[in-house]
C-alpha positions in Angstrom: 0.0 0.0 0.0 1.3 3.4 -0.9 2.8 5.4 1.9 3.8 9.0 1.3 4.5 11.4 4.1 4.7 15.1 3.4 6.2 16.3 6.6 9.7 17.7 5.9 12.2 19.4 8.2 15.1 21.6 7.0 18.4 22.5 8.6 18.2 26.3 9.0 21.9 26.8 8.8 22.2 24.7 5.7 19.3 26.4 4.1 20.8 29.9 4.8 24.1 28.8 3.4 22.6 27.5 0.3 20.5 30.6 -0.1 23.5 32.8 0.4 25.5 30.9 -2.3 22.6 30.8 -4.7 21.9 34.5 -4.3 25.6 35.6 -4.4 25.8 39.2 -5.7 22.4 40.2 -4.5 22.1 42.7 -1.7 19.0 41.8 0.3 17.4 44.8 2.0 15.7 44.0 5.2 13.8 46.0 7.8 12.7 45.1 11.3 9.2 43.9 11.1 6.9 42.6 13.9 5.6 39.1 13.3 2.0 38.5 14.5 0.5 35.4 16.1 -0.6 32.4 14.2 -4.0 33.0 12.5 -5.7 30.1 14.0 -5.1 28.0 17.1 -5.4 24.2 17.3 -8.7 24.7 19.2 -10.1 26.8 16.3 -9.0 24.0 13.8 -10.7 21.4 16.0 -13.9 23.4 16.0 -13.9 23.6 12.3 -12.4 27.1 11.9 -15.3 29.5 12.2 -13.6 32.0 9.9 -14.5 31.9 6.2 -12.1 32.2 3.3 -12.6 32.4 -0.4 -11.5 29.5 -2.5 -11.2 29.0 -6.3 -10.3 25.4 -7.0 -11.4 23.9 -10.4 -13.0 20.5 -11.0 -10.5 17.7 -11.5 -8.7 15.0 -9.5 -9.7 14.9 -5.9 -6.2 14.5 -4.5 -5.0 17.6 -6.5 -7.9 19.7 -5.3 -7.4 18.7 -1.6 -3.7 19.6 -1.9 -4.6 23.0 -3.2 -7.3 23.4 -0.5 -4.9 22.4 2.3 -2.4 25.0 1.2 -4.9 27.8 0.9 -6.6 27.0 4.2 -3.2 26.5 6.0 -4.2 23.1 7.5 -2.7 19.6 7.9 -4.8 17.0 6.0 -4.0 13.3 6.2 -5.5 10.5 4.2 -5.0 7.0 2.9 -3.4 7.2 -0.6 -5.6 4.4 -2.1 -8.8 6.1 -0.9 -8.4 8.9 -3.5 -7.4 6.8 -6.5 -9.5 7.8 -9.6 -11.8 10.0 -7.5 -12.7 13.5 -8.9 -14.4 16.6 -7.5 -16.6 19.3 -8.9 -14.3 21.9 -7.3 -15.2 24.7 -5.1 -15.7 28.5 -5.6 -16.8 31.0 -3.0 -16.4 31.6 0.8 -16.4 28.7 3.1 -15.2 27.6 6.5 -12.6 24.8 6.5 -15.2 22.2 7.5 -17.8 23.3 4.9 -15.2 23.6 2.2 -13.9 20.1 2.7 -17.5 18.8 2.7 -18.1 20.5 -0.7 -14.9 19.0 -2.2 -15.7 15.5 -0.8 -19.4 15.6 -1.9 -20.2 12.3 -3.7 -16.8 10.7 -2.9 -18.0 8.5 0.0 -15.4 10.2 2.2 -15.6 12.6 5.2 -13.1 14.8 7.0 -12.7 14.4 10.7 -11.1 17.1 12.9 -8.2 15.8 15.1 -7.6 16.7 18.7 -4.1 18.0 18.0 -5.3 20.0 15.0 -5.7 19.1 11.4 -8.0 16.7 9.6 -8.1 13.0 8.6 -10.1 11.7 5.7 -11.9 8.4 6.0 -14.8 6.5 4.5 -18.1 8.0 5.7 -19.3 6.6 9.1 -16.3 4.2 9.3 -13.4 4.7 11.8 -9.9 4.9 10.4 -8.5 1.4 10.1 -9.1 -1.9 8.2 -11.5 -4.7 9.1 -9.0 -6.0 11.7 -8.6 -2.6 13.3 -5.1 -2.1 11.9 -4.2 1.5 11.3 -3.6 2.3 7.6 -0.6 4.3 6.3 -1.6 7.9 5.6 -0.6 10.9 3.4 0.1 14.2 5.1 -0.7 17.3 3.0 0.7 20.5 4.6 0.2 24.1 3.6 4.0 24.7 3.8 4.7 21.9 1.2 4.0 22.8 -2.4 5.3 21.7 -5.8 6.1 24.3 -8.4 3.3 23.3 -10.8 0.6 23.7 -8.1 2.1 27.0 -7.0 0.7 28.6 -10.1 -2.9 30.0 -9.9 -5.3 27.4 -11.3 -6.5 27.4 -14.9 -9.8 29.1 -15.6 -12.7 27.2 -17.1 -11.8 26.0 -20.5 -8.0 26.0 -19.8 -7.1 28.8 -22.1 -6.4 31.3 -19.4 -5.7 31.3 -15.7 -7.5 32.6 -12.6 -4.6 34.8 -11.6 -0.9 35.5 -12.1 2.1 37.4 -10.9 1.5 41.1 -10.5 5.1 42.1 -10.2 6.1 43.3 -6.7 2.7 42.1 -5.3 3.3 38.5 -6.2 0.6 36.0 -7.4 -3.0 37.3 -7.1 -6.4 36.1 -8.1 -7.8 38.2 -10.9 -10.8 39.3 -8.8 -8.4 40.5 -6.2 -6.2 42.4 -8.7 -6.8 46.1 -9.1 -5.4 46.2 -12.7 -6.5 44.8 -16.0 -4.7 41.4 -16.5 -4.9 38.2 -18.5 -2.8 35.0 -18.2 -2.6 32.8 -21.3 -1.8 29.1 -20.5 0.4 26.4 -22.0 -2.7 24.7 -23.2 -3.6 27.7 -25.4 0.0 27.9 -26.6 -0.1 24.3 -27.7 -3.7 24.3 -29.1 -3.1 27.4 -31.2 0.4 26.2 -32.3 1.8 29.5 -31.1 5.5 30.0 -32.0 6.0 33.4 -30.5 4.5 35.8 -28.0 2.8 37.6 -30.9 1.0 34.4 -31.8 -0.5 34.3 -28.2 -1.4 38.0 -28.0 -3.3 37.8 -31.2 -6.2 36.8 -28.9 -6.2 40.1 -27.1 -8.3 43.1 -28.2 -6.1 45.7 -26.4 -3.0 44.6 -28.4 -1.9 44.6 -32.0 1.3 43.1 -33.3 3.6 45.5 -35.0 5.2 42.7 -37.0 3.6 39.7 -38.7 4.7 36.0 -38.8 8.1 35.3 -40.4 9.4 38.8 -39.6 11.9 37.4 -37.0 10.8 40.0 -34.5 8.1 40.6 -31.9 6.8 44.1 -31.0 3.4 45.1 -29.7 1.1 48.1 -29.4 -0.7 47.9 -26.0 -3.3 50.6 -25.3 -1.9 52.5 -28.2 1.8 52.5 -27.0 4.7 50.4 -28.1 5.9 47.5 -26.0 9.3 46.3 -27.2 10.2 42.7 -27.0 13.4 43.8 -25.1 11.1 44.7 -22.2 9.4 41.3 -21.8 10.1 39.8 -18.4 11.2 36.2 -17.7 10.0 34.9 -14.4 9.8 38.5 -13.1 13.2 39.6 -14.4 14.1 42.0 -17.2 17.0 41.2 -19.6 16.5 37.4 -19.6 13.9 36.8 -22.4 15.0 36.7 -26.0 15.5 40.2 -27.5 13.9 39.9 -30.9 11.5 36.9 -30.8 11.5 33.9 -28.5 10.4 30.3 -28.9 7.7 29.4 -26.4 8.8 25.7 -25.9 9.7 26.3 -22.3 6.9 28.7 -21.3 4.0 27.7 -19.1 2.2 31.1 -19.0 2.2 34.4 -20.9 1.0 36.9 -18.3 -0.2 40.3 -19.6 -0.7 43.4 -17.5 -2.2 46.4 -19.3 -1.0 49.9 -18.5 2.0 51.5 -16.9 3.6 49.5 -14.1 6.8 51.2 -12.7 5.9 50.3 -9.1 5.2 46.7 -9.9 8.1 45.8 -12.2 10.4 48.8 -12.2 11.5 50.9 -15.2 11.4 48.9 -18.4 14.9 49.1 -20.0 13.6 50.2 -23.4 11.0 52.5 -21.9 7.8 50.6 -22.8 4.7 52.3 -21.4 1.5 50.5 -22.5 1.9 47.4 -20.3 4.1 44.5 -19.3 4.5 40.8 -20.4 5.9 38.2 -18.1 6.9 34.7 -19.3 6.4 32.0 -16.7 8.8 29.0 -17.3 7.5 25.4 -17.3 8.1 23.2 -14.2 7.8 19.4 -13.9 4.5 18.2 -12.6 3.7 15.2 -10.4 2.9 13.0 -13.5 6.0 12.0 -15.6 5.9 13.6 -19.0 7.3 12.4 -22.4 5.8 14.5 -25.2 6.9 14.6 -28.8 5.4 17.2 -31.2 6.0 17.3 -35.0 4.7 20.3 -36.8 4.5 21.9 -40.3 4.0 25.5 -41.3 3.3 26.7 -44.8 5.3 26.8 -47.1 7.7 24.0 -46.1 8.8 24.6 -42.5 9.1 21.5 -40.4 9.8 21.3 -36.7 10.4 18.6 -34.0 9.8 19.5 -30.3 10.4 17.3 -27.3 9.1 18.0 -23.8 10.2 15.9 -20.8 9.3 16.3 -17.1 10.2 14.4 -14.0 10.0 14.9 -10.2 12.3 13.1 -7.8 12.6 12.5 -4.1 10.5 10.9 -1.4 8.2 13.9 -1.5 8.9 14.9 -5.1 10.9 17.9 -3.9 13.1 18.0 -7.0 11.7 18.6 -10.5 13.4 18.8 -13.9 11.7 20.0 -17.1 13.5 19.9 -20.5 12.3 21.2 -23.8 14.1 21.3 -27.1 13.1 22.2 -30.7 14.7 22.2 -34.1 12.9 23.7 -37.2 13.9 24.7 -40.7 12.3 25.6 -44.0 10.5 28.2 -46.1 7.6 30.3 -44.7 4.4 31.4 -46.5 6.2 34.6 -47.7 8.4 34.2 -50.7 12.1 34.1 -50.1 11.7 34.0 -46.3 13.5 31.1 -44.7 14.1 30.4 -41.0 15.9 27.9 -39.0 15.6 27.6 -35.2 17.4 25.5 -32.6 16.4 26.1 -29.1 16.4 24.4 -25.7 15.0 25.3 -22.2 15.9 23.6 -19.0 14.0 24.3 -15.8 14.9 22.8 -12.4 13.2 23.4 -9.1 13.5 22.2 -5.5 10.5 22.6 -3.1 11.4 22.3 0.5 9.3 22.9 3.6 10.7 26.4 4.1 13.1 26.8 1.3 12.3 26.9 -2.5 14.7 27.5 -5.3 14.2 27.3 -9.1 16.6 27.9 -12.0 16.4 28.1 -15.8 18.9 27.9 -18.6 17.8 28.8 -22.1 19.6 28.7 -25.5 18.3 29.9 -28.8 19.9 30.1 -32.3 17.7 31.7 -35.0 18.6 32.5 -38.6 16.0 34.4 -40.6 16.6 35.2 -44.2 14.5 37.7 -46.2 13.1 39.0 -42.8 10.5 41.6 -42.6 11.2 45.2 -41.6 9.6 48.6 -41.1 8.7 50.5 -44.2 8.9 54.2 -43.5 6.7 56.5 -45.6 7.8 60.0 -46.8 5.3 62.8 -46.2 3.0 64.4 -48.7 1.3 61.5 -50.5 -1.6 59.1 -50.0 -0.5 55.6 -49.1 -1.6 53.0 -51.7 -3.1 49.6 -51.1 -1.1 46.9 -49.4 1.0 44.8 -51.8 0.7 41.0 -52.2 1.5 39.5 -48.9 2.9 36.4 -50.5 5.6 38.5 -52.1 8.5 39.9 -50.2 9.5 43.5 -50.1 12.9 42.5 -48.6 15.7 41.2 -50.7 16.3 37.5 -50.1 20.0 38.1 -49.3 19.1 40.0 -46.1 19.4 38.1 -42.8 19.3 38.1 -39.0 21.4 35.7 -37.2 21.1 35.5 -33.4 22.7 33.4 -30.7 21.3 33.9 -27.2 22.2 32.2 -23.9 20.4 33.2 -20.8 19.9 31.9 -17.2 17.8 32.8 -14.2 17.7 31.8 -10.5 15.0 32.5 -8.0 14.8 31.4 -4.3 12.5 31.9 -1.3 13.1 31.2 2.4 10.2 31.3 4.9 11.6 33.0 8.0 8.3 32.3 9.8 4.7 31.4 8.9 4.0 34.9 7.7 7.4 36.3 6.5 9.5 35.3 3.5 12.9 36.4 2.2 13.3 36.2 -1.6 15.9 36.9 -4.2 16.5 36.4 -7.9 19.2 36.9 -10.5 19.5 36.4 -14.2 21.3 37.5 -17.3 21.8 37.0 -21.0 24.5 37.0 -23.7 23.1 38.1 -27.0 25.1 37.9 -30.2 23.6 39.4 -33.4 24.8 39.5 -37.0 22.8 41.0 -39.8 22.5 42.4 -43.3 19.5 44.7 -43.4 17.9 47.4 -45.5 16.6 50.9 -44.7 13.4 51.4 -46.7 11.3 54.4 -47.6 8.0 54.5 -49.6 7.6 57.8 -51.4 4.7 57.6 -53.9 1.1 56.4 -53.9 2.1 54.1 -56.8 4.5 52.2 -54.6 7.9 53.7 -55.4 10.4 52.4 -52.9 14.1 53.2 -52.2 16.3 51.2 -49.9 19.8 51.2 -48.7 21.6 48.1 -47.3 23.7 48.1 -44.2 25.6 45.6 -42.1 25.0 45.6 -38.4 26.7 43.4 -35.8 25.8 43.7 -32.1 26.6 42.1 -28.8 24.6 42.8 -25.7 25.2 41.6 -22.1 22.6 42.0 -19.4 22.4 41.3 -15.7 19.3 41.6 -13.6 18.7 41.0 -9.9 16.1 41.6 -7.2 15.8 40.8 -3.5 13.3 41.6 -0.8 11.1 40.6 2.0 7.3 40.0 2.0 4.9 39.2 4.7 1.6 39.6 6.5 0.7 41.3 9.7 -2.6 42.3 11.4 -3.5 45.5 13.3 -6.8 45.0 14.9 -9.3 44.0 12.1 -7.0 45.3 9.4 -4.7 43.0 7.4 -1.5 44.1 5.8 0.4 42.4 2.9 3.7 44.2 2.9 6.6 43.9 0.5 10.0 45.7 0.4 12.2 45.1 -2.7 15.5 46.3 -4.2 16.4 45.7 -7.8 19.4 46.2 -10.1 19.7 46.0 -13.9 22.8 46.5 -16.1 23.3 46.4 -19.8 26.4 46.8 -22.0 26.1 47.3 -25.8 28.8 46.7 -28.3 28.1 47.5 -32.0 29.6 47.9 -35.5 27.6 49.3 -38.4 28.5 49.9 -42.1 25.9 51.4 -44.5 26.0 51.2 -48.3 26.9 54.5 -50.0 23.8 54.6 -52.2 20.1 53.8 -52.4 18.4 51.4 -54.8 15.0 52.2 -56.4 12.3 49.6 -56.9 8.5 49.3 -56.4 6.5 47.5 -53.7 4.1 46.1 -56.3 7.0 44.8 -58.5 10.1 44.1 -56.5 13.3 43.8 -58.5 15.9 41.4 -57.2 19.4 42.8 -56.9 22.7 41.3 -56.1 24.0 41.1 -52.6 26.2 44.1 -51.8 29.7 43.7 -50.6 29.6 45.2 -47.1 32.2 44.0 -44.6 32.7 44.5 -40.9 36.1 43.8 -39.3 37.6 44.0 -35.8 36.2 43.6 -32.4 32.8 45.1 -31.5 33.5 48.4 -29.5 31.5 49.4 -26.5 29.0 52.1 -27.4 26.7 52.2 -24.4 26.0 51.2 -20.8 22.8 51.3 -18.8 22.4 51.0 -15.1 18.9 50.9 -13.4 18.6 50.7 -9.6 15.5 50.9 -7.5 14.0 50.5 -4.1 10.3 49.8 -3.7 7.8 49.3 -0.9 4.1 48.4 -1.1 1.3 47.6 1.3 -2.0 46.1 0.5 -4.4 46.9 3.3 -7.5 44.6 3.6 -10.6 45.3 5.6 -14.1 43.9 6.0 -13.0 40.3 5.4 -10.9 41.4 2.4 -13.9 43.0 0.7 -12.1 46.3 0.7 -8.5 46.3 -0.4 -6.2 49.4 -0.7 -2.8 49.1 -2.2 -0.2 51.9 -1.6 3.3 51.9 -3.0 6.3 53.9 -4.0 9.4 53.1 -6.1 12.6 55.2 -6.2 14.3 54.6 -9.5 17.9 55.6 -10.4 18.7 55.7 -14.1 22.3 56.0 -15.3 23.2 55.8 -19.1 26.5 56.4 -20.8 27.4 56.6 -24.5 30.9 55.9 -25.9 32.7 56.7 -29.1 33.2 53.3 -30.7 36.5 54.4 -32.3 38.2 56.0 -29.3 36.4 54.5 -26.4 35.9 57.9 -24.9 32.6 58.5 -23.1 30.7 61.1 -25.1 27.4 61.3 -23.2 26.3 60.6 -19.6 22.9 60.6 -17.9 22.3 60.1 -14.2 18.8 61.0 -12.9 16.3 59.6 -10.5 12.6 59.9 -9.7 9.9 58.6 -7.5 6.9 56.7 -9.0 4.0 56.3 -6.6 0.9 54.1 -7.1 -2.5 53.7 -5.4 -5.1 51.2 -6.1 -8.4 50.3 -4.5 -10.6 47.2 -4.9 -14.1 46.6 -3.6 -15.7 43.1 -3.6 -19.3 43.3 -2.6 -19.7 39.6 -3.5 -17.3 36.7 -4.2 -18.1 37.0 -7.9 -17.9 40.8 -8.4 -15.2 43.4 -7.8 -14.8 47.0 -8.6 -11.3 48.6 -8.9 -9.5 51.8 -9.6 -5.8 52.7 -9.8 -3.4 55.5 -10.4 0.0 54.2 -11.5 3.0 55.6 -13.5 5.6 54.4 -16.0 9.2 55.8 -16.3 11.3 56.5 -19.3 14.8 57.8 -19.7 14.6 61.6 -20.0 15.6 63.2 -23.3 18.8 65.2 -24.1 18.4 68.5 -26.0 19.6 67.9 -29.6 22.3 69.7 -31.6 20.8 72.9 -32.9 18.8 73.7 -29.8 20.0 76.7 -27.7 20.1 74.3 -24.8 21.8 71.5 -26.7 23.2 68.8 -24.4 20.8 69.6 -21.5 19.7 66.3 -19.8 16.1 66.2 -18.6 14.7 64.2 -15.7 13.1 60.8 -16.4 9.8 61.2 -18.3 6.8 60.1 -16.2 3.8 58.6 -18.0 0.6 58.4 -15.9 -2.4 56.2 -15.9 -5.8 56.5 -14.3 -8.1 53.5 -14.6 -11.4 52.2 -13.2 -13.1 48.9 -13.9 -15.4 46.1 -12.9 -14.8 42.4 -13.0 -17.5 39.7 -12.9 -16.8 36.0 -12.6 -19.9 33.8 -13.2 -17.9 30.6 -12.3 -17.2 29.4 -15.8 -17.3 32.7 -17.7 -15.8 36.0 -16.7 -15.6 39.6 -18.0 -13.6 42.7 -17.3 -14.9 46.2 -18.3 -12.4 49.0 -17.8 -11.9 52.7 -18.7 -8.4 54.3 -18.7 -6.5 57.4 -19.5 -2.7 57.4 -20.1 -0.6 60.5 -20.7 2.9 60.2 -22.1 5.3 63.2 -22.3 7.6 63.8 -25.2 10.3 66.2 -26.2 10.1 69.0 -28.8 12.0 72.1 -30.0 10.2 75.4 -30.1 10.6 76.7 -33.7 10.7 80.3 -32.5 13.1 80.1 -29.5 14.9 76.9 -30.6 14.7 75.7 -27.0 14.2 72.0 -26.5 11.8 71.0 -23.7 9.8 68.0 -22.4 6.5 69.8 -23.1 5.0 67.4 -25.7 2.3 65.0 -24.8 0.1 62.2 -26.1 -3.1 61.2 -24.3 -4.8 57.9 -24.9 -8.3 57.3 -23.4 -10.0 54.0 -23.8 -12.7 51.5 -22.9 -12.0 47.7 -22.9 -14.3 44.8 -22.6 -12.5 41.4 -22.1 -14.1 37.9 -22.0 -12.8 34.4 -21.2 -14.2 31.0 -20.3 -17.1 28.7 -21.1 -20.3 30.3 -22.2 -22.0 26.9 -22.4 -21.0 23.3 -22.0 -18.3 22.5 -24.6 -18.2 26.1 -25.9 -15.4 28.4 -25.0 -15.0 32.1 -25.9 -11.9 34.3 -25.7 -11.6 38.0 -26.8 -13.4 41.3 -26.5 -13.3 44.8 -27.9 -11.2 47.9 -27.3 -12.2 51.5 -28.1 -9.2 53.9 -27.9 -9.0 57.6 -28.5 -5.3 58.5 -29.0 -4.9 62.3 -29.1 -1.9 64.6 -29.5 -2.5 67.2 -26.8 0.8 69.1 -26.8 2.8 69.4 -30.1 5.4 71.6 -31.5 4.0 75.1 -31.7 0.6 73.6 -31.3 0.6 72.6 -35.0 -0.9 69.1 -34.5 -2.8 69.7 -31.2 -6.0 67.7 -31.2 -4.9 65.3 -34.0 -5.2 61.6 -33.6 -2.1 59.9 -32.4 -0.3 57.7 -35.1 -0.8 53.9 -34.9 -3.8 54.1 -32.5 -6.8 52.5 -34.1 -10.1 53.7 -32.6 -11.7 50.3 -32.5 -10.3 46.7 -32.2 -12.3 43.5 -31.9 -11.2 40.0 -31.2 -13.5 37.0 -31.0 -12.2 33.4 -30.8 -14.4 30.4 -30.1 -14.0 26.6 -29.6 -16.7 24.0 -29.8 -16.3 20.4 -28.8 -18.3 18.5 -31.5 -20.8 16.0 -29.9 -20.8 13.8 -32.9 -17.2 12.8 -32.5 -15.7 12.8 -29.0 -12.3 14.4 -29.0 -12.9 16.7 -31.9 -12.8 20.5 -31.3 -13.6 23.1 -34.0 -12.1 26.6 -33.6 -12.6 30.0 -35.2 -11.2 33.5 -34.8 -12.1 36.9 -36.1 -10.0 40.1 -35.8 -11.0 43.6 -36.7 -8.8 46.7 -36.6 -10.2 50.1 -37.6 -8.3 52.8 -39.6 -5.1 54.2 -38.2 -3.0 57.3 -39.0 0.6 57.0 -40.0 1.8 60.6 -39.2 1.2 63.2 -36.6 -0.3 65.6 -39.2 -3.1 63.0 -40.0 -2.4 63.3 -43.7 -1.7 59.6 -44.3 -3.6 56.6 -43.0 -4.0 52.9 -43.3 -7.5 51.4 -43.9 -9.3 49.1 -41.5 -8.8 45.3 -41.9 -10.4 42.0 -40.9 -8.8 38.6 -40.5 -10.5 35.2 -40.2 -8.9 32.0 -38.9 -10.3 28.5 -38.8 -9.0 25.4 -37.1 -9.6 22.0 -35.6 -8.0 19.5 -33.3 -8.7 15.9 -32.5 -7.6 14.1 -29.4 -7.6 10.3 -29.1 -5.7 7.4 -27.6 -3.9 4.9 -29.8 -3.1 1.9 -27.7 -2.0 3.6 -24.5 -0.6 6.7 -26.2 -2.6 10.0 -26.0 -2.3 11.8 -29.4 -3.6 15.2 -30.5 -3.7 16.3 -34.1 -4.1 20.1 -34.7 -4.7 22.1 -37.9 -5.2 25.9 -38.4 -5.6 28.2 -41.4 -4.7 31.8 -40.5 -5.9 34.6 -42.8 -8.4 32.2 -44.4 -9.3 34.5 -47.3 -5.7 35.4 -48.0 -6.4 39.2 -47.5 -3.6 41.7 -48.3 -3.6 44.4 -45.7 -1.3 46.9 -43.9 -0.9 45.5 -40.4 0.4 48.4 -38.4 1.9 51.9 -38.5 3.6 51.7 -35.1 6.7 54.0 -34.8 5.5 55.5 -38.1 6.8 52.4 -39.9 4.5 50.3 -42.0 4.3 46.5 -41.9 2.2 44.0 -43.9 0.0 41.3 -42.6 1.0 37.7 -43.2 -0.6 35.8 -46.1 -2.8 32.7 -45.7 -0.8 30.3 -43.6 -1.5 26.7 -42.8 -0.2 25.2 -39.5 -0.3 21.4 -38.7 1.0 19.5 -35.8 0.8 16.1 -34.1 1.6 15.6 -30.4 2.0 12.3 -28.6 2.5 11.5 -24.9 4.5 8.4 -24.5 
């Protein structure tokens, strides 16, 4: 008979030594904090714990649900291992006492939970004392709140499995969506696999508040969130900047793609590239309790083939140690003419889950070579932009290429000083090597006249990121405090060589002429051209009252920004920037019921301040960091299997301009985006899932040079965006699921003068998947057609550069779990 015992003791000195070694280089800021008494005594546990608590545990295996419940309720739960074999539960949602919550989970199982004299509970068959027919005591399993495996530490999946119930909110840690005073969505590994997503952009195509700047096969990810650019450089990996791939990243080792809309300086610190519209956090995969051996073979139009393996194991008497390994190789032509890409990538994740000490680490490698890659097409002023060219054709010469090699690693650890207080730390870094032959392109007539100039660019970037802090809970009377104090450090060094061609070549976007590859060479070592240092201190307190029905979050981050520029030939520092600023935040959340919450927030983003350019009377003057500000209010409703978020926001972002009369440069420019978003997720009926929503955004230029463009619509901010994706499990063939998606983007302006625009566009996708078992092997076959009607359209005008949507693309894959 199975006998597992989840009680685990840890040597404090050994743990602290391991933690110190693992977190070498991190300075952990601490403060003297008063610890409070335990929340419940053993007498309260014995009485069934009269205090209620909110639970969100989905339907599924009973042992998994009980493990999650015991952790959330902070109780010891013991049971016979065989009692729970093959048993399931309908889950639990709402506020319950410990006793009533256990009764709901055990409903229909034939089991009951009995309170023990010394505290905790034991499961047994209903109305039967613990023991066999001879009265012999059976071996039991202990489930303790302090014990947790990495996979179950993630917030549970929401109904339908495409999104999650919550996620990491930066400094504030993991929070349930209904307890989060910001607009958030977390996309799961299930969605990544079912939609055959190969990049973050393929995942975020589901989100109405986002539009991709680049299409498939471009070799790069970049996004417009709430009308502002979010660079792929600013994507976080397990909460750290500077670790995720810089241009585009394979998702083979990613469990969740967590999206937070709006500025977030308090939560995540200043984004290195200055992104304002939101943040994206990639959560790495961890090994689950069930051994995993998965092989996926895929095909993408035109002839790109890929093989992906995913292996997971846990080890130890209590499965404390986990290893998850992913690797992929792909090669071939894409649906766009003369675009070829090959990718070799691997992701290794390791974690250890002790009673009081937890540590996890990741190593990632990626080699990507994209030939004939997409690029921004800048438009000269003074003419109407013509229709989009044939998306099957390629504006880019086939001899262009991007070659990247990236190696990154990250480490994160936590140590529970007491029941309520935890020390944490993390560090990570990346080595990025980039070689390219690219073209600068400019469109200058309605008839499609195009001129381009080739250039060689080689670049090497090294990053290092670290954070450390302390988080905990305390109670003052009837008020609860969730307090966190954090310090962070980010550094980046840039090395670069660039050689442009001396002349431009003329062609036409509707009739591209192939030319010979230019002879451009780069020699010598890459000189250092820039350094960036970001340091910050942050503190936040979430104050909860009235049984957590009223929550107030207050926080402040002090950010230091230091940037230096160097002459590549001489090595002499030519520019230096050293400024700091405070970014406060306040958020309030009201939960009148367990299914409904209202929220509002004021939060800021931070960008490096501008330097007055040559020609200005104050040339060389360095300005303080630019502060973007958001005000947002919203309501969230969770019907159990289907949830919606309705929000309204205003974001103002400053910019620099030179007064044409005085020639003085100042940070007086401003763009103001106001919007309303409606987001949906979950199951609207049995076997029917919906994901999407709509976004209405008014982007306006409120302060422009000499007031020339005041009141104009901001470039690359469509007024209306609609996403609607659905899945239907066909009743006539168990295992078959049919899928469809529709995207709509309204007209968008290209320039600040509103003289050039791109028309609205629609895109339709269709797909299906079929899951079955062959022998003892689960197999899933997936197929998708993107851009079903092969529409040619201008995708985006972000950063005043035009990009073209991808042509009709077929994706096929087969996954088998051995």
